[in-house]
N, CA, C, O and the ligand as a Tripos MOL2 file, in Angstrom:
@<TRIPOS>MOLECULE
protein
  225   223    57     0     0
PROTEIN
NO_CHARGES

@<TRIPOS>ATOM
      1 N         -26.8380  -15.0830    9.8990 N.3       1 MET1
      2 CA        -25.7580  -14.8630   10.8590 C.3       1 MET1
      3 C         -24.5440  -15.5880   10.2560 C.2       1 MET1
      4 O         -23.4370  -15.0490   10.2740 O.2       1 MET1
      5 N         -24.7380  -16.7770    9.7340 N.am      2 ALA2
      6 CA        -23.6050  -17.5700    9.3040 C.3       2 ALA2
      7 C         -22.9630  -16.8570    8.0060 C.2       2 ALA2
      8 O         -21.8110  -17.1300    7.6680 O.2       2 ALA2
      9 N         -23.7350  -15.9560    7.3110 N.am      3 GLU3
     10 CA        -23.2890  -15.3650    6.1750 C.3       3 GLU3
     11 C         -22.3640  -14.1630    6.6670 C.2       3 GLU3
     12 O         -21.3720  -13.8390    6.0140 O.2       3 GLU3
     13 N         -22.6940  -13.5770    7.7330 N.am      4 ILE4
     14 CA        -21.9120  -12.4820    8.3400 C.3       4 ILE4
     15 C         -20.5360  -12.9230    8.7710 C.2       4 ILE4
     16 O         -19.5520  -12.1960    8.6310 O.2       4 ILE4
     17 N         -20.4800  -14.3130    9.3770 N.am      5 HIS5
     18 CA        -19.2010  -14.7940    9.8790 C.3       5 HIS5
     19 C         -18.2060  -15.0260    8.7140 C.2       5 HIS5
     20 O         -16.9930  -15.1730    8.8620 O.2       5 HIS5
     21 N         -18.8360  -15.0410    7.6030 N.am      6 LYS6
     22 CA        -17.8400  -15.4470    6.4070 C.3       6 LYS6
     23 C         -17.1840  -14.0940    6.0070 C.2       6 LYS6
     24 O         -16.0920  -14.1020    5.4390 O.2       6 LYS6
     25 N         -17.8270  -12.9370    6.2910 N.am      7 LEU7
     26 CA        -17.2590  -11.7710    5.7970 C.3       7 LEU7
     27 C         -16.4510  -10.9550    6.8690 C.2       7 LEU7
     28 O         -15.5810  -10.1390    6.5640 O.2       7 LEU7
     29 N         -16.8120  -11.2450    8.1010 N.am      8 TYR8
     30 CA        -16.2090  -10.5710    9.2730 C.3       8 TYR8
     31 C         -15.5100  -11.5990   10.2450 C.2       8 TYR8
     32 O         -15.9470  -12.7410   10.3870 O.2       8 TYR8
     33 N         -14.4750  -11.1570   10.8570 N.am      9 ASP9
     34 CA        -13.7180  -11.8750   11.7370 C.3       9 ASP9
     35 C         -13.7580  -11.2060   13.0380 C.2       9 ASP9
     36 O         -13.1460  -10.1440   13.1550 O.2       9 ASP9
     37 N         -14.4060  -11.6940   14.0380 N.am     10 PHE10
     38 CA        -14.4450  -11.0620   15.3160 C.3      10 PHE10
     39 C         -13.2610  -11.4240   16.2010 C.2      10 PHE10
     40 O         -12.9850  -12.6000   16.4380 O.2      10 PHE10
     41 N         -12.5430  -10.3680   16.7030 N.am     11 ASP11
     42 CA        -11.4480  -10.5930   17.4620 C.3      11 ASP11
     43 C         -11.8860  -10.3860   18.9410 C.2      11 ASP11
     44 O         -12.3080   -9.3140   19.3740 O.2      11 ASP11
     45 N         -11.7440  -11.5100   19.6580 N.am     12 TYR12
     46 CA        -12.3380  -11.5730   20.9750 C.3      12 TYR12
     47 C         -11.2150  -10.7960   22.0030 C.2      12 TYR12
     48 O         -11.5710  -10.2670   23.0560 O.2      12 TYR12
     49 N         -10.0200  -10.8110   21.5990 N.am     13 LYS13
     50 CA         -8.9520  -10.1820   22.3960 C.3      13 LYS13
     51 C          -9.2590   -8.6360   22.4640 C.2      13 LYS13
     52 O          -9.2710   -8.0950   23.5700 O.2      13 LYS13
     53 N          -9.4860   -7.9720   21.4230 N.am     14 THR14
     54 CA         -9.6430   -6.5860   21.2830 C.3      14 THR14
     55 C         -11.1000   -6.1780   21.2670 C.2      14 THR14
     56 O         -11.4160   -5.0390   21.6100 O.2      14 THR14
     57 N         -11.9750   -7.0460   20.8910 N.am     15 GLY15
     58 CA        -13.3950   -6.8010   20.9290 C.3      15 GLY15
     59 C         -13.7910   -6.0250   19.6260 C.2      15 GLY15
     60 O         -14.8070   -5.3320   19.5730 O.2      15 GLY15
     61 N         -12.9900   -6.1740   18.6580 N.am     16 LYS16
     62 CA        -13.2060   -5.5470   17.3870 C.3      16 LYS16
     63 C         -13.5020   -6.4700   16.2290 C.2      16 LYS16
     64 O         -12.9790   -7.5820   16.1680 O.2      16 LYS16
     65 N         -14.3350   -6.0210   15.3080 N.am     17 ILE17
     66 CA        -14.7030   -6.8180   14.1010 C.3      17 ILE17
     67 C         -13.8080   -6.3780   12.9840 C.2      17 ILE17
     68 O         -13.7810   -5.2160   12.5780 O.2      17 ILE17
     69 N         -13.0860   -7.3380   12.5090 N.am     18 LYS18
     70 CA        -12.2110   -7.1200   11.3390 C.3      18 LYS18
     71 C         -12.9500   -7.4880   10.1540 C.2      18 LYS18
     72 O         -13.7090   -8.4570   10.1850 O.2      18 LYS18
     73 N         -12.7780   -6.7370    9.0270 N.am     19 LEU19
     74 CA        -13.4670   -6.9960    7.8540 C.3      19 LEU19
     75 C         -12.4170   -7.9530    7.1640 C.2      19 LEU19
     76 O         -11.2200   -7.7040    7.0230 O.2      19 LEU19
     77 N         -13.0790   -9.0870    6.7590 N.am     20 LYS20
     78 CA        -12.3710  -10.1570    6.0240 C.3      20 LYS20
     79 C         -12.5100   -9.9770    4.4920 C.2      20 LYS20
     80 O         -11.5510  -10.0990    3.7300 O.2      20 LYS20
     81 N         -13.6980   -9.6940    4.1150 N.am     21 ASN21
     82 CA        -13.8070   -9.5640    2.6860 C.3      21 ASN21
     83 C         -14.9550   -8.4460    2.5260 C.2      21 ASN21
     84 O         -15.7860   -8.2520    3.4130 O.2      21 ASN21
     85 N         -14.9290   -7.8020    1.4400 N.am     22 ARG22
     86 CA        -15.8640   -6.9140    1.0920 C.3      22 ARG22
     87 C         -16.5790   -7.1900   -0.3230 C.2      22 ARG22
     88 O         -16.0190   -7.8980   -1.1600 O.2      22 ARG22
     89 N         -17.6880   -6.6770   -0.5310 N.am     23 LYS23
     90 CA        -18.4020   -6.9610   -1.8360 C.3      23 LYS23
     91 C         -18.1110   -5.9830   -2.8530 C.2      23 LYS23
     92 O         -18.0240   -4.7930   -2.5480 O.2      23 LYS23
     93 N         -17.9510   -6.3910   -4.0600 N.am     24 CYS24
     94 CA        -17.6350   -5.5460   -5.1840 C.3      24 CYS24
     95 C         -18.7390   -4.7160   -5.5020 C.2      24 CYS24
     96 O         -19.8380   -5.2410   -5.6810 O.2      24 CYS24
     97 N         -18.5780   -3.3600   -5.6060 N.am     25 PRO25
     98 CA        -19.6660   -2.4440   -5.9830 C.3      25 PRO25
     99 C         -20.0590   -2.5870   -7.3370 C.2      25 PRO25
    100 O         -21.1720   -2.1880   -7.6790 O.2      25 PRO25
    101 N         -19.2410   -3.1360   -8.1950 N.am     26 ARG26
    102 CA        -19.6290   -3.2880   -9.6400 C.3      26 ARG26
    103 C         -20.3580   -4.5640   -9.9950 C.2      26 ARG26
    104 O         -21.3290   -4.4820  -10.7460 O.2      26 ARG26
    105 N         -19.9680   -5.7570   -9.5120 N.am     27 CYS27
    106 CA        -20.6380   -6.9980   -9.8290 C.3      27 CYS27
    107 C         -21.0640   -7.7720   -8.6070 C.2      27 CYS27
    108 O         -21.5790   -8.8800   -8.7530 O.2      27 CYS27
    109 N         -20.8540   -7.1840   -7.2550 N.am     28 GLY28
    110 CA        -21.3720   -8.0280   -6.0720 C.3      28 GLY28
    111 C         -20.5900   -9.0610   -5.6930 C.2      28 GLY28
    112 O         -20.9540   -9.7220   -4.7200 O.2      28 GLY28
    113 N         -19.4350   -9.3820   -6.3470 N.am     29 GLY29
    114 CA        -18.5870  -10.5050   -6.0150 C.3      29 GLY29
    115 C         -17.7360  -10.0930   -4.8220 C.2      29 GLY29
    116 O         -17.5780   -8.9200   -4.4830 O.2      29 GLY29
    117 N         -17.1580  -11.2260   -4.1630 N.am     30 VAL30
    118 CA        -16.3510  -10.9380   -2.9650 C.3      30 VAL30
    119 C         -14.9640  -10.4670   -3.3680 C.2      30 VAL30
    120 O         -14.3490  -11.0060   -4.2880 O.2      30 VAL30
    121 N         -14.4960   -9.4760   -2.6780 N.am     31 MET31
    122 CA        -13.2550   -8.8230   -3.0690 C.3      31 MET31
    123 C         -12.1960   -9.3080   -2.0240 C.2      31 MET31
    124 O         -12.5240   -9.5420   -0.8610 O.2      31 MET31
    125 N         -11.0840   -9.4310   -2.4190 N.am     32 GLY32
    126 CA         -9.9180   -9.8300   -1.5980 C.3      32 GLY32
    127 C          -9.0180   -8.6490   -1.3720 C.2      32 GLY32
    128 O          -8.8720   -7.7560   -2.2070 O.2      32 GLY32
    129 N          -8.3950   -8.6850   -0.1520 N.am     33 PHE33
    130 CA         -7.5290   -7.5120    0.1760 C.3      33 PHE33
    131 C          -6.0450   -7.8680   -0.1390 C.2      33 PHE33
    132 O          -5.6080   -8.9780    0.1650 O.2      33 PHE33
    133 N          -5.3340   -7.0070   -0.6970 N.am     34 HIS34
    134 CA         -4.0800   -7.2950   -1.0230 C.3      34 HIS34
    135 C          -3.0780   -6.0770   -0.5720 C.2      34 HIS34
    136 O          -3.3460   -4.9050   -0.8340 O.2      34 HIS34
    137 N          -2.0710   -6.4190    0.0300 N.am     35 LYS35
    138 CA         -1.2330   -5.4670    0.6020 C.3      35 LYS35
    139 C          -0.0280   -5.0000   -0.2660 C.2      35 LYS35
    140 O           0.5310   -3.9250   -0.0470 O.2      35 LYS35
    141 N           0.3320   -5.8030   -1.2060 N.am     36 GLU36
    142 CA          1.4080   -5.5850   -2.0880 C.3      36 GLU36
    143 C           0.8470   -5.5190   -3.5130 C.2      36 GLU36
    144 O          -0.1010   -6.2000   -3.9050 O.2      36 GLU36
    145 N           1.5710   -4.5740   -4.2930 N.am     37 PRO37
    146 CA          2.5900   -3.5050   -3.7870 C.3      37 PRO37
    147 C           1.9920   -2.3220   -3.1300 C.2      37 PRO37
    148 O           2.6940   -1.4800   -2.5690 O.2      37 PRO37
    149 N           0.5650   -2.2420   -3.2000 N.am     38 VAL38
    150 CA         -0.1080   -1.2330   -2.4280 C.3      38 VAL38
    151 C          -1.3800   -1.7790   -1.8990 C.2      38 VAL38
    152 O          -1.9750   -2.7030   -2.4530 O.2      38 VAL38
    153 N          -1.7870   -1.1910   -0.8140 N.am     39 ALA39
    154 CA         -2.9130   -1.7160   -0.1430 C.3      39 ALA39
    155 C          -4.1480   -1.4670   -1.1360 C.2      39 ALA39
    156 O          -4.3560   -0.3650   -1.6430 O.2      39 ALA39
    157 N          -4.8760   -2.4970   -1.3450 N.am     40 ARG40
    158 CA         -6.0740   -2.3720   -2.2030 C.3      40 ARG40
    159 C          -6.9820   -3.4410   -1.9870 C.2      40 ARG40
    160 O          -6.6090   -4.4460   -1.3830 O.2      40 ARG40
    161 N          -8.1260   -3.3230   -2.4170 N.am     41 TRP41
    162 CA         -9.1880   -4.3380   -2.5510 C.3      41 TRP41
    163 C          -9.3840   -4.7630   -3.9180 C.2      41 TRP41
    164 O          -9.6190   -3.8990   -4.7630 O.2      41 TRP41
    165 N          -9.3170   -6.0190   -4.2570 N.am     42 TYR42
    166 CA         -9.4170   -6.5510   -5.7770 C.3      42 TYR42
    167 C         -10.5360   -7.5290   -5.8650 C.2      42 TYR42
    168 O         -10.6830   -8.4380   -5.0490 O.2      42 TYR42
    169 N         -11.3180   -7.3160   -6.8790 N.am     43 CYS43
    170 CA        -12.4660   -8.2620   -7.1970 C.3      43 CYS43
    171 C         -11.9090   -9.3060   -8.2850 C.2      43 CYS43
    172 O         -11.6440   -8.9210   -9.4240 O.2      43 CYS43
    173 N         -11.7570  -10.5270   -7.9220 N.am     44 GLY44
    174 CA        -11.2820  -11.4860   -8.7630 C.3      44 GLY44
    175 C         -12.3020  -11.8000   -9.9760 C.2      44 GLY44
    176 O         -11.9090  -12.3190  -11.0210 O.2      44 GLY44
    177 N         -13.4830  -11.4830   -9.7700 N.am     45 ALA45
    178 CA        -14.5390  -11.8460  -10.7960 C.3      45 ALA45
    179 C         -14.5430  -10.7500  -11.9570 C.2      45 ALA45
    180 O         -14.5940  -11.1160  -13.1310 O.2      45 ALA45
    181 N         -14.4940   -9.5440  -11.6490 N.am     46 CYS46
    182 CA        -14.6060   -8.4640  -12.7310 C.3      46 CYS46
    183 C         -13.2380   -7.6720  -12.7510 C.2      46 CYS46
    184 O         -13.0220   -6.9660  -13.7360 O.2      46 CYS46
    185 N         -12.3650   -7.7270  -11.8130 N.am     47 GLY47
    186 CA        -11.1830   -7.0510  -11.9240 C.3      47 GLY47
    187 C         -11.2670   -5.5940  -11.2820 C.2      47 GLY47
    188 O         -10.3600   -4.7780  -11.4440 O.2      47 GLY47
    189 N         -12.2850   -5.3540  -10.6270 N.am     48 TYR48
    190 CA        -12.4430   -4.1050  -10.0080 C.3      48 TYR48
    191 C         -11.4010   -3.9540   -8.8460 C.2      48 TYR48
    192 O         -11.1980   -4.8300   -8.0050 O.2      48 TYR48
    193 N         -10.7330   -2.6860   -8.8990 N.am     49 THR49
    194 CA         -9.8700   -2.4370   -7.8240 C.3      49 THR49
    195 C         -10.0780   -1.2060   -7.1380 C.2      49 THR49
    196 O         -10.2180   -0.1560   -7.7650 O.2      49 THR49
    197 N         -10.1120   -1.2650   -5.7530 N.am     50 GLU50
    198 CA        -10.3660   -0.1610   -4.8040 C.3      50 GLU50
    199 C          -9.2360    0.0270   -4.0610 C.2      50 GLU50
    200 O          -8.8540   -0.8880   -3.3310 O.2      50 GLU50
    201 N          -8.5640    1.1840   -4.1290 N.am     51 PHE51
    202 CA         -7.3800    1.4270   -3.2800 C.3      51 PHE51
    203 C          -7.7550    1.8110   -1.8770 C.2      51 PHE51
    204 O          -8.7030    2.5550   -1.6230 O.2      51 PHE51
    205 N          -7.0180    1.3040   -1.0360 N.am     52 SER52
    206 CA         -7.3600    1.6230    0.4670 C.3      52 SER52
    207 C          -6.4480    2.7990    1.0010 C.2      52 SER52
    208 O          -5.2290    2.8570    0.8350 O.2      52 SER52
    209 N          -7.1190    3.6000    1.5760 N.am     53 THR53
    210 CA         -6.3910    4.7130    2.1620 C.3      53 THR53
    211 C          -6.2010    4.5670    3.7050 C.2      53 THR53
    212 O          -5.3850    5.2580    4.3140 O.2      53 THR53
    213 N          -6.9900    3.6390    4.3060 N.am     54 ALA54
    214 CA         -7.0260    3.4540    5.7270 C.3      54 ALA54
    215 C          -5.9810    2.6060    6.2090 C.2      54 ALA54
    216 O          -5.5030    2.7720    7.3310 O.2      54 ALA54
    217 N          -5.5790    1.6670    5.3960 N.am     55 GLU55
    218 CA         -4.6080    0.7210    5.7490 C.3      55 GLU55
    219 C          -3.3060    0.8350    4.9440 C.2      55 GLU55
    220 O          -3.3070    1.1470    3.7540 O.2      55 GLU55
    221 N          -2.1740    0.5640    5.6600 N.am     56 LYS56
    222 CA         -0.8610    0.8110    4.9910 C.3      56 LYS56
    223 C          -0.1490   -0.6480    4.8520 C.2      56 LYS56
    224 O           0.9610   -0.7460    4.3300 O.2      56 LYS56
    225 ZN        -16.3780   -7.3060   -9.2950 Zn       57 ZN57
@<TRIPOS>BOND
     1     1     2 1
     2     2     3 1
     3     3     4 2
     4     3     5 am
     5     5     6 1
     6     6     7 1
     7     7     8 2
     8     7     9 am
     9     9    10 1
    10    10    11 1
    11    11    12 2
    12    11    13 am
    13    13    14 1
    14    14    15 1
    15    15    16 2
    16    15    17 am
    17    17    18 1
    18    18    19 1
    19    19    20 2
    20    19    21 am
    21    21    22 1
    22    22    23 1
    23    23    24 2
    24    23    25 am
    25    25    26 1
    26    26    27 1
    27    27    28 2
    28    27    29 am
    29    29    30 1
    30    30    31 1
    31    31    32 2
    32    31    33 am
    33    33    34 1
    34    34    35 1
    35    35    36 2
    36    35    37 am
    37    37    38 1
    38    38    39 1
    39    39    40 2
    40    39    41 am
    41    41    42 1
    42    42    43 1
    43    43    44 2
    44    43    45 am
    45    45    46 1
    46    46    47 1
    47    47    48 2
    48    47    49 am
    49    49    50 1
    50    50    51 1
    51    51    52 2
    52    51    53 am
    53    53    54 1
    54    54    55 1
    55    55    56 2
    56    55    57 am
    57    57    58 1
    58    58    59 1
    59    59    60 2
    60    59    61 am
    61    61    62 1
    62    62    63 1
    63    63    64 2
    64    63    65 am
    65    65    66 1
    66    66    67 1
    67    67    68 2
    68    67    69 am
    69    69    70 1
    70    70    71 1
    71    71    72 2
    72    71    73 am
    73    73    74 1
    74    74    75 1
    75    75    76 2
    76    75    77 am
    77    77    78 1
    78    78    79 1
    79    79    80 2
    80    79    81 am
    81    81    82 1
    82    82    83 1
    83    83    84 2
    84    83    85 am
    85    85    86 1
    86    86    87 1
    87    87    88 2
    88    87    89 am
    89    89    90 1
    90    90    91 1
    91    91    92 2
    92    91    93 am
    93    93    94 1
    94    94    95 1
    95    95    96 2
    96    95    97 am
    97    97    98 1
    98    98    99 1
    99    99   100 2
   100    99   101 am
   101   101   102 1
   102   102   103 1
   103   103   104 2
   104   103   105 am
   105   105   106 1
   106   106   107 1
   107   107   108 2
   108   107   109 am
   109   109   110 1
   110   110   111 1
   111   111   112 2
   112   111   113 am
   113   113   114 1
   114   114   115 1
   115   115   116 2
   116   115   117 am
   117   117   118 1
   118   118   119 1
   119   119   120 2
   120   119   121 am
   121   121   122 1
   122   122   123 1
   123   123   124 2
   124   123   125 am
   125   125   126 1
   126   126   127 1
   127   127   128 2
   128   127   129 am
   129   129   130 1
   130   130   131 1
   131   131   132 2
   132   131   133 am
   133   133   134 1
   134   134   135 1
   135   135   136 2
   136   135   137 am
   137   137   138 1
   138   138   139 1
   139   139   140 2
   140   139   141 am
   141   141   142 1
   142   142   143 1
   143   143   144 2
   144   143   145 am
   145   145   146 1
   146   146   147 1
   147   147   148 2
   148   147   149 am
   149   149   150 1
   150   150   151 1
   151   151   152 2
   152   151   153 am
   153   153   154 1
   154   154   155 1
   155   155   156 2
   156   155   157 am
   157   157   158 1
   158   158   159 1
   159   159   160 2
   160   159   161 am
   161   161   162 1
   162   162   163 1
   163   163   164 2
   164   163   165 am
   165   165   166 1
   166   166   167 1
   167   167   168 2
   168   167   169 am
   169   169   170 1
   170   170   171 1
   171   171   172 2
   172   171   173 am
   173   173   174 1
   174   174   175 1
   175   175   176 2
   176   175   177 am
   177   177   178 1
   178   178   179 1
   179   179   180 2
   180   179   181 am
   181   181   182 1
   182   182   183 1
   183   183   184 2
   184   183   185 am
   185   185   186 1
   186   186   187 1
   187   187   188 2
   188   187   189 am
   189   189   190 1
   190   190   191 1
   191   191   192 2
   192   191   193 am
   193   193   194 1
   194   194   195 1
   195   195   196 2
   196   195   197 am
   197   197   198 1
   198   198   199 1
   199   199   200 2
   200   199   201 am
   201   201   202 1
   202   202   203 1
   203   203   204 2
   204   203   205 am
   205   205   206 1
   206   206   207 1
   207   207   208 2
   208   207   209 am
   209   209   210 1
   210   210   211 1
   211   211   212 2
   212   211   213 am
   213   213   214 1
   214   214   215 1
   215   215   216 2
   216   215   217 am
   217   217   218 1
   218   218   219 1
   219   219   220 2
   220   219   221 am
   221   221   222 1
   222   222   223 1
   223   223   224 2
@<TRIPOS>SUBSTRUCTURE
     1 MET1         2 RESIDUE 1 A MET
     2 ALA2         6 RESIDUE 1 A ALA
     3 GLU3        10 RESIDUE 1 A GLU
     4 ILE4        14 RESIDUE 1 A ILE
     5 HIS5        18 RESIDUE 1 A HIS
     6 LYS6        22 RESIDUE 1 A LYS
     7 LEU7        26 RESIDUE 1 A LEU
     8 TYR8        30 RESIDUE 1 A TYR
     9 ASP9        34 RESIDUE 1 A ASP
    10 PHE10       38 RESIDUE 1 A PHE
    11 ASP11       42 RESIDUE 1 A ASP
    12 TYR12       46 RESIDUE 1 A TYR
    13 LYS13       50 RESIDUE 1 A LYS
    14 THR14       54 RESIDUE 1 A THR
    15 GLY15       58 RESIDUE 1 A GLY
    16 LYS16       62 RESIDUE 1 A LYS
    17 ILE17       66 RESIDUE 1 A ILE
    18 LYS18       70 RESIDUE 1 A LYS
    19 LEU19       74 RESIDUE 1 A LEU
    20 LYS20       78 RESIDUE 1 A LYS
    21 ASN21       82 RESIDUE 1 A ASN
    22 ARG22       86 RESIDUE 1 A ARG
    23 LYS23       90 RESIDUE 1 A LYS
    24 CYS24       94 RESIDUE 1 A CYS
    25 PRO25       98 RESIDUE 1 A PRO
    26 ARG26      102 RESIDUE 1 A ARG
    27 CYS27      106 RESIDUE 1 A CYS
    28 GLY28      110 RESIDUE 1 A GLY
    29 GLY29      114 RESIDUE 1 A GLY
    30 VAL30      118 RESIDUE 1 A VAL
    31 MET31      122 RESIDUE 1 A MET
    32 GLY32      126 RESIDUE 1 A GLY
    33 PHE33      130 RESIDUE 1 A PHE
    34 HIS34      134 RESIDUE 1 A HIS
    35 LYS35      138 RESIDUE 1 A LYS
    36 GLU36      142 RESIDUE 1 A GLU
    37 PRO37      146 RESIDUE 1 A PRO
    38 VAL38      150 RESIDUE 1 A VAL
    39 ALA39      154 RESIDUE 1 A ALA
    40 ARG40      158 RESIDUE 1 A ARG
    41 TRP41      162 RESIDUE 1 A TRP
    42 TYR42      166 RESIDUE 1 A TYR
    43 CYS43      170 RESIDUE 1 A CYS
    44 GLY44      174 RESIDUE 1 A GLY
    45 ALA45      178 RESIDUE 1 A ALA
    46 CYS46      182 RESIDUE 1 A CYS
    47 GLY47      186 RESIDUE 1 A GLY
    48 TYR48      190 RESIDUE 1 A TYR
    49 THR49      194 RESIDUE 1 A THR
    50 GLU50      198 RESIDUE 1 A GLU
    51 PHE51      202 RESIDUE 1 A PHE
    52 SER52      206 RESIDUE 1 A SER
    53 THR53      210 RESIDUE 1 A THR
    54 ALA54      214 RESIDUE 1 A ALA
    55 GLU55      218 RESIDUE 1 A GLU
    56 LYS56      222 RESIDUE 1 A LYS
    57 ZN57       225 GROUP 0 **** ****
């Protein structure tokens, strides 16, 4: 359970779970979300980048 709380942030106001971090499909490392210059997920371990289409 503690592991999940590191990756997800539960918003009690809206009752929604926000994704804090996601795991890299290439190396399994934790990816960080960057908004600029374009919305994307970036893995600091291997440099894998996944562009987000859901968020602007
Ligand atoms: Zn990676």
